N, C-alpha and C positions, 0 to 999 in steps of 0.2 A: 364695738361698744365704746363708751367714753370713760369708763373706769369708776363711775359713781352715779348715784341716783339724782344728783343735783343737775347734771348736764346730760341732755338727751339728744340723740341724733335725729335730724329732721329740720324742718323750716317752719316759720311762722310768717304770716302776711295778712294784709287787710283786704277783705273782699266786700265790695260795696253791696248793700241791699237794694233790691231783692237778689239773693244769690241763687246759684243752681243747686241749692241744698235739696236733698230728696224730700224733705218734709215741708218745703217752702209753702205749699198750698194750705197747710193747716198750722203754720207757725206764726207767732206774733210779728215776726219780721217781714212776712210776705202777705199778711192778711190782717183782718180786723180781730182775729180771735185772740183772746186774752186781754183785750183792751178794757179798762185802762190799767189794770193791775200789772201786766207784764209788758206793756208797750205804751208809749205816750202818743202814738200815732195810729189812728184807725185806718189801716191800709198799709201798703208797702212802706217800709222805713226808708224812704228816699233821703239821701244825705247822711245816713248812718252806715256803720260797718260791722261786719262779722270779723272777729279775730280767728282766722283759720290756722289751726295747729296740726301740722302734718308730721306724724311720728315715723321715724325710719325703723320700723319693727312690725312684726305680725306673728301670730301663733299658728297660722295656716300657710300652706304652700299652694295656693290656687293656681291651676293651670291656665286660667283665663285672667289672671290678675290685671286690673286696669291701671294700677299704680305700682308696677313692679320696681320702680326706682327706689322704693323703701328698702329693697334687699341690698343694694349697693351702699345706701346710707348706713345700714346697720353694720355691714362689714367694715367700712372705712371709719365709722364713728364720726363722720362729718358730712355736710355741715351739721352744726349742733346749736342748741340754745339752752340756757339755764332757766331754772325756776324764776330767778330774778328778771331775766329778759322777758319772760312771759308775763309776769306781773306788771312790769313796766309798760309793755306793749298794750295791755288791757286798760291802762290808765288814760289812754287817749279818749277825749270826751265823746267822740263820735261812735265809739264801740258800744254796742248794745248786747253782744253775745259772743261767747267763745265756743268754738266747735272743734272737738278733738277727733281726728280721724288718722288716715295713713294709707297703707299699712293698717295698724290698729293701735289704739291707745293702751290696750291691756298690758303688754309687756312693760310699759312705762307708767303704769297706773300710780305708783308712789309720787312720781314727778307731777302728773296731771292733777291728782287730788290735792297735793299740798298747794299747788298754785291756785287751784280753783277756790279753796277755802279762804285764801288771802285775798283773792280778787273779789270775792263776794263780800268779805268783811269791809274792805275799802269802799266798795260800791255802796253798801248800806250806810256807811258813815257819811258818804258824799251825797246821799239821796239820789243815787243813779239806779236806773234799770240795767240789770246785767244777767243775762240767761246763760246757763251752762248746758251745752249739748254734746252728744256723743254719736259717732257713726262707727258701728262695731260689728264684728262677726258673731258676737254674743258668747264667746267661749271664755270670757273672764271668770275668775273664781267667783263663787257665790258672794263672798264678802265684798270683793271689789265691785261687783255689779250692783250689789245693794247700795253701796255708797254713791256710785254714779247716779242711780235712781233717785236717791235722796237729794243730791245736789241739784239735779234737774227739776224735780218736783217742786222744790222750794223757790227755785229761781225763775220758773216759767219756761224751762228748756225742754228738750226732747231727747229721748234715747232711741235711736234708729238702729234696729237689728237686721243685718242682712242674712236672711235664712237661705242657705246654699242649696239645699235639696231635702226631700223627704225620705227617700229610700236610702238606708245606710250604705249600700254598696256604691250608689251614685254620689252620695256626699263624700265618701272616701276617695273615689276615683277623681273627683274634681279638686279636692282640697288636701288630700294626703292623709286625712284622719276621718273617723266617723264621730262627729261631735254633735249630732242631731239631738240626742236626748239631754245633753247638757244645756244646750241652747233653750230647749223647751223648759227645763227646769228653771233657768233664769227668768224667762218670760212669765212663768207661772208665779214666781216669787214676787214679780213686780206689778202684777195685774191689780192688786188691791190699791196700790198707790195711784195707778192709772185711773181706776174707777173713782177714787176719792177726789182726785183733783178735777175731773171733768174736762172742761174746755180751757185752754187748748189741750189736745191730746199729749199725754206724757210719752207714750210708746208709739213707734211706727215699725211696721215689718216690711222689708223690701225683698223682692225675689228677682234675680237676674235670669232672664229667659234664654238660657243656653241651648242653641239648636241640638237636637239629638240627645240631650241629657235632662234638661228641666222642661218637660213637656206639660201640657195642660193638667194631666192626671197628678203629676208631682205638685203643681200649684194648687190643685184642688185639696189635696191632703194637708198642705201647709195652711190653706185658708180655713179648713175644717178645724184644725187645731186652734188657730187664732180665734175663730168664731166661738169655740167652746170656752175660751178664756174670757173674751169680751168682744162683742161685735162692733164696739166703737173704736177699736184699735185700727187706725187706717193702714191699708196696704198699698204699696207702690210697686208696680211691675216695671222692670227696667229692660230696655232692649239691649241685646248683646252686641259688643263690638269686638271683632278678632283682635287678639293681643297676646303678648307673652308666649305661652306654649300652645295656644289654640288659635293660631293664625290661618289655619286651613279650614275654618268653618265660615259660613255666611253670617251676616247680621241676622237678627230675628225677623222672621217673616210677618207680614200683616195678618195672615191667617192664624199663625201661632199666637200673636199678641191678642187678637180678637177672641180666640177661644179661651185664652188664659183669663182675660177680663170677665168673660161670661161665667166661668166656673167659680170665680171669686165671688161674684154677685149671687150666684146660685147658693153658695154656702152661707150667705147672710151678712157678709161684711158690709157695713154701712158706708164706708168711704174707700174707694179704690180708684186709682188713676194709673195711666201708662206714662212713664218718663222716656226721654230720648226717642220720641216718635220719628224724628228725622232719620234715625238709623234703620228704620223698617224697610224690608225688601220684599220681592215677590218670587224668590228663587225656590221656595218649597211650600 
């Protein structure tokens, strides 16, 4: 760690729109949704940037972690960036959104929240559009998650929650803990804000299709819970890539992905898509 809340391990960089964000299909940066309140462009924000904020921290220890470099950053405490660095980076005129991910932003939430409040204040003074977005495992404390939702709801941003698994034993086997019910609690607390804002969607739920673990029935139960909250919450199914401790598995099969898409639609979710389609295989 870095020794204080003002300096966080990780990196920040500019990512041109449209980015590979999980929520890009229903985000103002990649579509016409939210125009003109949350974007000045009806369509992809070509020529503009997302300020990507990668934190070197996470509250889970996923066997399949796709961004395991965060572990080394956390141990070394470097590279790092300050709250002031983040605020200054967001001042670039082409930046229209800030997305916190990693790792996960939850362990460094005081850093991210403090920066976000000031970034939004300056954007409002300058008459700029600035969205605040989060990509998270959803296990932040209720108070922190509530503030994330508020910041995103007011700015036109999105809170993307990666729902790891439905069955508690599967969740724990993959991540080291069983946090399913806590994630559900955070989603339930945020659904009113999602429903009130309408378009563009405030919440997104993603599911990684891990072969042998997150099968279509796991996906069905997650989709059923999401549908009970609000059928307009988009879901994104992500193809698995072998990495970190799960390098002996294949990528997600086309059949697995097709069946998972089918069950999500059967449960009534209005928007669902498959990401990372280029990874799909025919091995099972």
